[in-house]
N, C-alpha and C positions, 0 to 999 in steps of 0.2 A: 547487420547492426552498424550504425555509424554514430560518431560522436558529434557533439555540438562544436567542438574545436575544428573539426574538418569541414563542416558546412554551416557556419553560423548564420548565414543569410537564410537558409532553408529552415533552420530551427526557429529563428525569429518569426518567420512568416507563419509557420505552423502554430507557434505559441500565440501569436496574434489572433489567428482564427479560433483557437480554443478560448482565449480571453473574451472574444466577442460572443461566442456561444454561451459562455458562463454568464456574462453580463446580461444577455437577453433573457435568461431564465436561471437565476442563481440558486433556485431550490431544486433543480433537476440534477439527479445524481449522475446520469450517463456522461455528461460532459466532463465531470471531475474524474470519473473512471477512465474515460478515453484519454484524457490528458495525462493521468497517472501512468497509463500503459505507454504512452509515447515517451514520457520523461524517463521511465525506467529503461526504455529502449535506447535512449541516448545517455544512459548512465547518470541521470540526474536523480539520485536516490532521495535527496532531501525534498525536492519538488514533488516527486511521486508520493512520498509519505504525507506531505502536506495535503495534496489533492485527495488522497484516500481518507485522511482525517476529516476533510470537509464533507466527503460523501458519507462517511460514517455518522457525522453530526446530523445529517439530513435523514438518513435511512439506514440505521445500523443493521448489519447482517453478518452472519458467520463468514461468508465469502469475503466480504470487504475487510473484516478484521484479520482474516488469514492472509489475504494479499498484502495488507499493511505489515503484518508480522514478517513476511518474506522480504519485503523491501527494507524494513528496518534491520534485518539480519544482514542483508547485502552491504549495508553501510556501517556495520559493526556495532549497531545499537541493540545489543543482545538482551539487555534487561527490558527495554521497551518492546522488543519483539515478543518476549514471553508474556508481557502484560497484554499485548494484543491477542495472542493465542488464548490466553486465559479469558479474555473478554468474549471471544468467539465461543469458547466452551460454556461460559456462563449464559450466553444467549440460547444455546442448545446443547444441554449436557449429554445428549445422545449422539451428537455429531462425531462420527468416526474421524474425519479429517482434523477436527479441532483437538480431539483427544490425542491423536498421533503427533500433531504439531507441538502440543504442550510436552508430551513425553520426549520428543526429539530434542527440544530445547533444554529441558531439564537434564537429559542424558549428556548433552554437549557440555554443560556446565558441572557435570559430575554429581547431580542431585536426582538421579533416577529413582531412588527409594522413596521420594515424596509422593 
């Protein structure tokens, strides 16, 4: 894992490539997902959360909501992380990963009885 501060020219080049891919097909979820993964890898939590929000707006899924929940938790945005986990659970009430994520977040805030 390397951060943007250590290799800004590399990060800028990769960001430009992702921007070009997204501009070519802004309704394609894959480019947003890939850029979100890259941004998380360079600790750009805000950028990763934004990309996942864009992907969710195009094609909501349990996986995307849970990924965004994890990113939001990493950046200390716990209330939003819980909302994303609950959105995942609403999409698929039988989803074990969504159920576990909601329970984990509620437990961390001392609200496990809910």
